[in-house]
PLY file of the C-alpha trace (Angstrom):
ply
format ascii 1.0
element vertex 456
property float x
property float y
property float z
element edge 455
property int vertex1
property int vertex2
end_header
22.71 -5.31 0.25
24.61 -7.88 -1.11
22.12 -9.60 -3.46
24.75 -12.68 -4.47
24.34 -13.67 -0.93
20.97 -14.89 -1.53
21.69 -17.54 -4.26
23.54 -20.53 -2.75
21.21 -23.37 -4.89
23.05 -25.91 -2.97
20.76 -24.50 -0.08
18.23 -23.58 -1.33
17.31 -27.16 -2.84
18.33 -28.37 0.75
15.28 -26.50 2.64
12.82 -26.10 -0.10
10.36 -27.79 1.43
6.68 -27.10 1.57
5.28 -24.37 4.16
3.02 -21.65 5.65
3.79 -17.80 4.95
2.99 -16.79 8.04
0.31 -13.94 7.23
-0.57 -14.79 10.75
0.34 -17.47 13.47
-1.26 -19.82 13.78
-2.47 -20.35 10.04
-6.15 -20.02 9.10
-6.22 -23.96 9.25
-6.30 -24.40 12.88
-9.49 -22.14 13.06
-12.23 -24.26 14.22
-16.64 -23.18 14.77
-16.09 -23.30 18.54
-15.16 -19.47 17.92
-18.42 -17.52 17.87
-19.82 -14.15 17.97
-19.11 -13.80 21.79
-15.93 -14.58 21.50
-15.40 -12.01 18.98
-17.37 -9.17 21.12
-14.73 -10.05 23.89
-11.89 -9.71 21.61
-12.85 -6.64 20.98
-13.33 -5.40 24.28
-10.50 -6.66 25.43
-8.41 -5.63 22.49
-5.45 -2.81 23.16
-5.87 -1.37 19.93
-8.60 1.36 18.98
-7.44 1.99 15.51
-8.82 -0.40 12.66
-7.72 -1.76 9.51
-10.90 -2.97 7.09
-10.37 -5.31 4.27
-13.52 -6.06 2.16
-13.51 -9.21 -0.26
-14.72 -8.32 -3.62
-15.22 -11.86 -4.91
-16.42 -11.41 -8.72
-13.88 -12.02 -11.62
-15.22 -11.25 -15.55
-13.14 -14.35 -16.28
-11.13 -17.50 -14.67
-6.81 -17.60 -14.85
-5.37 -20.70 -13.91
-3.00 -20.17 -12.16
-5.21 -18.66 -9.13
-5.84 -20.04 -5.69
-8.19 -16.98 -4.33
-11.54 -17.27 -3.24
-13.27 -15.64 -6.47
-16.58 -16.47 -8.55
-16.82 -15.76 -12.49
-18.95 -14.36 -14.01
-19.76 -11.94 -16.77
-23.14 -10.22 -15.26
-22.55 -7.35 -13.10
-25.82 -7.24 -11.66
-24.49 -10.16 -9.25
-22.56 -7.87 -7.52
-25.93 -5.37 -7.06
-27.25 -8.50 -5.33
-23.41 -9.21 -3.00
-23.50 -5.07 -2.26
-26.72 -5.55 -0.75
-25.39 -8.23 1.81
-22.44 -6.69 2.05
-24.12 -3.37 3.16
-26.11 -5.31 6.31
-22.98 -6.52 7.20
-21.11 -3.83 7.27
-23.98 -2.17 9.39
-23.99 -4.92 11.82
-20.28 -4.92 12.47
-19.94 -1.10 12.07
-21.81 -1.38 15.33
-19.49 -3.01 17.11
-16.62 -0.87 16.61
-17.22 2.74 17.41
-14.75 3.33 19.31
-12.12 2.72 16.67
-10.30 4.93 14.07
-9.97 3.31 10.78
-6.45 3.85 9.55
-6.53 1.63 6.61
-8.81 0.59 4.07
-8.28 -2.40 1.23
-10.71 -3.91 -1.45
-8.97 -7.61 -2.48
-10.44 -9.96 -4.53
-11.68 -11.53 -7.08
-11.46 -8.04 -8.79
-12.99 -5.03 -7.00
-12.71 -3.62 -9.88
-15.58 -5.79 -11.88
-17.70 -2.84 -10.10
-19.36 0.06 -12.00
-18.09 3.40 -10.91
-21.33 3.41 -9.49
-21.26 0.62 -7.22
-17.76 1.42 -6.29
-18.98 4.70 -5.52
-22.17 3.51 -3.14
-19.51 1.12 -1.03
-16.89 3.75 -0.26
-20.16 5.74 0.91
-21.18 3.60 3.56
-18.24 2.35 4.65
-17.21 6.17 5.38
-20.93 6.95 6.67
-20.99 3.52 9.28
-17.29 3.71 10.48
-15.00 6.52 11.82
-12.08 7.19 8.92
-9.11 8.86 9.68
-7.97 12.07 8.28
-4.76 10.35 7.31
-6.63 7.18 5.43
-4.52 5.01 3.63
-7.32 3.44 1.01
-6.04 1.16 -1.74
-7.67 -1.34 -3.92
-6.81 -4.06 -6.27
-7.44 -3.59 -10.46
-7.74 -6.30 -13.15
-6.74 -4.05 -15.24
-8.36 -5.99 -18.32
-11.99 -4.69 -18.04
-11.27 -1.11 -16.94
-11.04 2.60 -18.81
-8.89 5.00 -18.00
-11.21 6.99 -16.35
-11.32 4.84 -13.48
-8.27 6.22 -11.74
-9.72 9.57 -11.45
-12.72 8.36 -9.96
-11.36 6.32 -7.46
-8.63 9.12 -6.43
-11.74 11.74 -6.45
-13.79 8.84 -3.58
-10.71 8.99 -1.81
-8.17 6.20 -2.91
-4.13 6.86 -3.03
-2.56 3.35 -3.33
-3.15 0.56 -6.68
-2.05 -2.73 -6.86
-2.29 -4.14 -10.38
-2.07 -7.86 -11.27
0.57 -7.68 -14.39
1.86 -11.21 -13.73
3.87 -12.03 -17.05
3.62 -9.86 -20.27
4.71 -12.27 -22.76
2.03 -13.19 -24.86
2.38 -17.24 -24.54
2.41 -17.05 -21.27
-0.75 -15.08 -21.07
-2.55 -17.32 -23.20
-1.69 -20.12 -21.52
-3.09 -18.79 -17.79
-5.88 -17.62 -19.79
-4.84 -13.75 -19.15
-3.96 -11.74 -21.94
-4.08 -8.01 -21.60
-2.51 -4.90 -22.92
0.44 -4.24 -21.55
0.90 -0.82 -23.34
-2.77 -0.15 -21.42
-1.46 -1.07 -17.89
1.45 1.43 -18.43
-0.86 3.69 -19.95
-3.25 3.72 -16.53
-0.49 4.10 -14.62
0.70 7.01 -15.65
-2.74 8.19 -15.38
-3.09 7.53 -12.07
-0.10 9.23 -10.53
-0.93 11.72 -13.02
-4.38 12.23 -10.72
-2.51 11.89 -7.91
-2.06 8.45 -6.36
0.84 8.52 -4.32
1.44 4.44 -4.19
1.07 2.29 -7.34
1.98 -2.04 -6.96
2.17 -4.45 -9.59
2.27 -8.50 -8.86
4.71 -10.65 -10.69
4.63 -13.90 -10.57
7.79 -16.73 -11.28
7.00 -19.92 -12.13
4.14 -19.86 -14.37
3.79 -21.82 -17.55
6.32 -21.15 -20.92
8.39 -18.45 -18.83
12.10 -18.44 -19.14
14.59 -16.61 -18.53
14.71 -14.12 -21.38
10.98 -13.71 -21.64
10.88 -12.75 -17.81
13.44 -10.70 -18.86
11.40 -8.41 -20.88
8.39 -8.86 -18.07
11.33 -6.88 -15.65
12.46 -4.32 -17.89
8.90 -3.28 -18.79
8.16 -2.80 -14.86
10.92 -0.67 -14.37
9.69 1.18 -17.76
6.49 1.56 -15.48
8.24 2.77 -12.49
5.77 1.75 -9.78
6.39 1.94 -6.08
6.39 -1.39 -4.80
6.56 -4.59 -6.90
5.21 -8.16 -5.34
6.93 -11.12 -6.67
5.38 -14.13 -5.91
6.22 -18.23 -6.64
3.60 -19.77 -8.31
2.12 -22.41 -6.21
1.27 -25.45 -8.74
-1.31 -26.98 -6.04
-3.86 -28.79 -8.65
-5.16 -31.35 -6.38
-6.72 -28.09 -4.04
-7.68 -26.07 -7.23
-9.25 -27.10 -10.28
-8.07 -24.79 -12.59
-4.72 -25.53 -12.18
-5.27 -28.76 -14.00
-5.46 -26.95 -17.29
-1.80 -26.02 -16.76
0.23 -29.36 -17.86
2.78 -30.27 -15.98
5.68 -29.88 -19.05
4.79 -25.90 -19.11
6.35 -25.48 -15.92
9.72 -24.61 -15.79
11.95 -27.11 -13.60
13.17 -26.57 -10.87
16.47 -25.45 -11.77
14.82 -23.22 -13.96
12.61 -21.75 -11.68
15.46 -20.85 -9.95
17.27 -19.45 -12.16
13.69 -16.73 -12.54
13.79 -15.67 -9.13
17.54 -15.19 -9.27
17.10 -13.26 -12.22
14.33 -11.42 -10.47
15.99 -10.28 -7.13
19.12 -9.42 -9.25
17.44 -7.23 -11.31
14.47 -5.26 -9.44
17.45 -4.90 -6.84
19.58 -3.61 -9.29
16.84 -0.84 -10.38
17.13 0.68 -7.40
14.35 -1.41 -5.48
14.59 -2.52 -1.67
14.12 -6.22 -1.11
11.24 -6.76 1.80
10.65 -9.19 3.44
10.79 -12.86 1.37
8.80 -11.24 -1.91
8.40 -7.67 -2.00
9.95 -4.69 -3.79
10.00 -1.03 -2.57
11.69 2.15 -3.89
14.06 2.83 -0.68
11.85 6.10 0.20
8.39 3.86 0.36
7.09 3.03 4.07
7.79 -0.40 3.53
11.08 0.12 2.56
11.45 2.54 5.65
10.03 0.54 7.65
12.53 -2.26 7.50
14.84 -0.39 8.33
13.78 0.90 10.98
12.50 -2.74 12.44
9.30 -1.96 12.22
7.61 -3.88 9.69
4.71 -5.58 9.93
3.04 -8.91 8.82
-0.85 -9.54 8.63
-3.55 -11.75 6.19
-2.81 -8.87 3.87
1.16 -9.34 3.60
3.87 -6.73 4.65
2.02 -3.49 5.38
3.49 -0.20 8.12
0.07 -1.05 10.34
1.44 -2.87 12.43
-0.96 -1.40 15.50
-3.86 -1.44 14.18
-7.04 -4.43 14.65
-7.58 -6.17 11.15
-11.69 -6.28 10.13
-12.14 -8.33 7.12
-16.03 -7.70 5.46
-17.40 -10.06 2.90
-17.38 -13.49 2.21
-14.08 -15.74 3.12
-13.27 -12.40 4.76
-10.31 -12.96 7.58
-10.00 -10.63 10.87
-7.34 -10.47 13.37
-9.02 -8.74 16.50
-6.99 -8.33 19.51
-5.77 -11.79 20.49
-8.21 -13.53 18.12
-8.71 -14.40 14.48
-12.23 -14.85 12.78
-13.14 -16.17 9.33
-16.55 -15.58 7.24
-18.29 -18.60 5.40
-16.17 -18.87 2.22
-19.24 -19.81 -0.08
-21.73 -17.11 -1.47
-24.96 -18.61 -0.55
-23.72 -19.13 2.50
-22.78 -16.07 2.83
-26.11 -14.87 1.95
-27.97 -17.21 4.16
-25.58 -16.28 7.17
-26.21 -12.74 6.96
-30.49 -12.85 6.60
-30.29 -15.37 9.93
-27.21 -13.94 12.13
-26.73 -10.10 10.68
-23.23 -11.46 10.48
-21.14 -14.41 8.75
-18.26 -15.45 10.95
-17.55 -19.48 10.79
-15.28 -19.79 12.49
-12.13 -18.66 13.95
-9.59 -18.51 17.33
-9.28 -17.26 20.48
-5.32 -16.82 20.79
-3.33 -18.51 23.62
-0.81 -17.14 25.46
1.54 -19.38 23.70
0.33 -18.64 20.69
0.89 -14.93 20.92
4.50 -15.50 22.06
5.34 -17.17 19.28
3.70 -15.36 16.96
5.47 -12.17 17.83
8.68 -14.34 17.14
7.55 -15.46 13.57
6.32 -12.35 12.72
9.67 -10.51 14.08
11.89 -13.39 11.50
9.54 -12.63 9.24
9.64 -9.14 9.06
12.91 -8.04 10.75
14.87 -10.62 10.14
16.28 -10.47 14.29
14.62 -11.43 17.42
15.69 -9.70 20.38
15.19 -12.00 23.05
15.03 -9.29 25.79
12.55 -7.78 24.16
10.21 -10.93 23.71
11.28 -11.61 27.55
9.67 -8.43 29.05
6.72 -7.96 26.63
6.05 -11.95 27.94
7.57 -12.47 31.10
9.53 -15.26 30.38
12.91 -16.47 29.56
13.65 -17.25 25.92
16.18 -19.42 26.16
14.04 -21.85 28.85
10.73 -21.27 26.92
11.99 -22.80 23.92
14.42 -24.99 25.35
12.74 -27.80 23.23
12.83 -25.92 20.25
16.38 -23.75 19.98
17.74 -27.44 19.30
16.60 -27.21 15.72
17.91 -24.58 15.01
21.09 -25.95 14.47
21.11 -26.85 10.87
20.47 -23.39 10.28
23.59 -22.28 12.49
25.73 -24.90 10.62
24.97 -23.59 7.28
25.95 -19.87 8.05
21.72 -18.69 7.78
21.23 -17.58 10.92
23.44 -16.93 14.88
22.15 -17.99 18.00
23.24 -15.63 20.80
22.15 -15.05 24.69
21.03 -11.59 23.25
19.19 -12.14 19.56
18.26 -14.58 17.21
19.86 -12.65 14.18
18.97 -14.54 10.50
22.11 -13.54 7.86
21.10 -12.18 4.09
21.57 -15.63 2.53
18.73 -17.02 4.89
16.29 -14.12 3.32
14.82 -16.63 0.83
14.03 -19.43 3.55
12.91 -17.55 6.90
9.72 -19.39 6.20
12.17 -22.79 7.22
13.68 -20.64 10.25
9.60 -19.53 11.24
8.96 -23.26 11.35
11.14 -24.33 14.14
8.88 -22.03 16.58
5.50 -23.19 15.07
3.93 -25.72 17.92
1.45 -27.13 15.12
3.72 -27.63 12.76
5.21 -30.33 15.15
2.04 -32.31 14.77
2.82 -33.22 11.23
-0.62 -32.02 10.16
-1.95 -30.29 7.36
2.19 -29.63 5.31
0.40 -30.90 2.04
-1.61 -27.56 2.37
1.17 -25.38 1.90
3.39 -24.34 -1.14
7.17 -24.92 -1.49
9.18 -21.97 0.03
10.73 -20.99 -3.50
0 1
1 2
2 3
3 4
4 5
5 6
6 7
7 8
8 9
9 10
10 11
11 12
12 13
13 14
14 15
15 16
16 17
17 18
18 19
19 20
20 21
21 22
22 23
23 24
24 25
25 26
26 27
27 28
28 29
29 30
30 31
31 32
32 33
33 34
34 35
35 36
36 37
37 38
38 39
39 40
40 41
41 42
42 43
43 44
44 45
45 46
46 47
47 48
48 49
49 50
50 51
51 52
52 53
53 54
54 55
55 56
56 57
57 58
58 59
59 60
60 61
61 62
62 63
63 64
64 65
65 66
66 67
67 68
68 69
69 70
70 71
71 72
72 73
73 74
74 75
75 76
76 77
77 78
78 79
79 80
80 81
81 82
82 83
83 84
84 85
85 86
86 87
87 88
88 89
89 90
90 91
91 92
92 93
93 94
94 95
95 96
96 97
97 98
98 99
99 100
100 101
101 102
102 103
103 104
104 105
105 106
106 107
107 108
108 109
109 110
110 111
111 112
112 113
113 114
114 115
115 116
116 117
117 118
118 119
119 120
120 121
121 122
122 123
123 124
124 125
125 126
126 127
127 128
128 129
129 130
130 131
131 132
132 133
133 134
134 135
135 136
136 137
137 138
138 139
139 140
140 141
141 142
142 143
143 144
144 145
145 146
146 147
147 148
148 149
149 150
150 151
151 152
152 153
153 154
154 155
155 156
156 157
157 158
158 159
159 160
160 161
161 162
162 163
163 164
164 165
165 166
166 167
167 168
168 169
169 170
170 171
171 172
172 173
173 174
174 175
175 176
176 177
177 178
178 179
179 180
180 181
181 182
182 183
183 184
184 185
185 186
186 187
187 188
188 189
189 190
190 191
191 192
192 193
193 194
194 195
195 196
196 197
197 198
198 199
199 200
200 201
201 202
202 203
203 204
204 205
205 206
206 207
207 208
208 209
209 210
210 211
211 212
212 213
213 214
214 215
215 216
216 217
217 218
218 219
219 220
220 221
221 222
222 223
223 224
224 225
225 226
226 227
227 228
228 229
229 230
230 231
231 232
232 233
233 234
234 235
235 236
236 237
237 238
238 239
239 240
240 241
241 242
242 243
243 244
244 245
245 246
246 247
247 248
248 249
249 250
250 251
251 252
252 253
253 254
254 255
255 256
256 257
257 258
258 259
259 260
260 261
261 262
262 263
263 264
264 265
265 266
266 267
267 268
268 269
269 270
270 271
271 272
272 273
273 274
274 275
275 276
276 277
277 278
278 279
279 280
280 281
281 282
282 283
283 284
284 285
285 286
286 287
287 288
288 289
289 290
290 291
291 292
292 293
293 294
294 295
295 296
296 297
297 298
298 299
299 300
300 301
301 302
302 303
303 304
304 305
305 306
306 307
307 308
308 309
309 310
310 311
311 312
312 313
313 314
314 315
315 316
316 317
317 318
318 319
319 320
320 321
321 322
322 323
323 324
324 325
325 326
326 327
327 328
328 329
329 330
330 331
331 332
332 333
333 334
334 335
335 336
336 337
337 338
338 339
339 340
340 341
341 342
342 343
343 344
344 345
345 346
346 347
347 348
348 349
349 350
350 351
351 352
352 353
353 354
354 355
355 356
356 357
357 358
358 359
359 360
360 361
361 362
362 363
363 364
364 365
365 366
366 367
367 368
368 369
369 370
370 371
371 372
372 373
373 374
374 375
375 376
376 377
377 378
378 379
379 380
380 381
381 382
382 383
383 384
384 385
385 386
386 387
387 388
388 389
389 390
390 391
391 392
392 393
393 394
394 395
395 396
396 397
397 398
398 399
399 400
400 401
401 402
402 403
403 404
404 405
405 406
406 407
407 408
408 409
409 410
410 411
411 412
412 413
413 414
414 415
415 416
416 417
417 418
418 419
419 420
420 421
421 422
422 423
423 424
424 425
425 426
426 427
427 428
428 429
429 430
430 431
431 432
432 433
433 434
434 435
435 436
436 437
437 438
438 439
439 440
440 441
441 442
442 443
443 444
444 445
445 446
446 447
447 448
448 449
449 450
450 451
451 452
452 453
453 454
454 455
């Protein structure tokens, strides 16, 4: 892989518009309240999958990170989690009854901060999930960790419960940056915790990094990248900070003059990609890096990488069940989402035993376009014959109104469109969202553009 191909500044600036990250197609903005419990049950019955991935949302955080756009609740009162777990247990019991024919292959806890929970609360939740669902012996079990409020013994406790993957929020190690985003943490402790997690037996450890944060520059971010290399983690998620203060109130605390300029942000991105690839990581999708022997890297090489609401994954053959406030599910040909506000979540669990608020039954056109977008996002290649055979269409005829819009990408050398396939070039890796928008029927209606972050 020639990393230098990714960085044509003229093209990057030309195409640096706003657009979806395509963790789903259609995106969650298209969900509606017409989709109900009966529709979900029908989707389960009609689904061809009998393997399940479960996502559990733990919304609590001890303190507010000013950059964050996640659905979270800031509190120092751990007892609030006891109440939440009681309602979550009711939802788990209700939902589990609908999935008795499924085998759970993957379990992921996100937030918020799942490590907000005490050892006892974590044990309680794991025990309940394993009691209610049929878990595979080859279960992939992962959890997101905030390193600021934990002790080293958490690694052993999680591993003993069956967790085998960790994701740790690092973001940046520079103190000035950390102070600006209200996330001061001990880098040496993080490194020590990673060593402890490896020692007890974790098979995969990811860290998150963000570029475009206040006061970042190439010198400070070089130190962050070098420290990530020292930590010797299996995966690194590299995210672009999306400054959307109109949507996320906490971001209003971050002054515009603190943020890198467009050119400076490009330089940070370029530095990160070149450095991480130089360290031997494979560049996965548009924002992940993995060691060459990692499952994600292997899946990308084999053309079997998948993408869902949790990001890039190897579990493309699983339905996804989301549990907890705001959690999203993808079952068969449907999407659904729980209520986003905690008190509403509690009230609905009490009245209906589930928290589903809205969703979408996918039309055939959604399925076809979703497949094309997913192949582009994951594997940068779409076989027209494969799409034709799967859906009984003629690709060029079906997309006759869309394909002319590829001409600008073709003339810029970003992709080729032949009778057999659409192939995305290496230099378009960072612009894959733009290419995918060509096949997005909802984007053509010019709705919700302001709700999306810039592609870089």
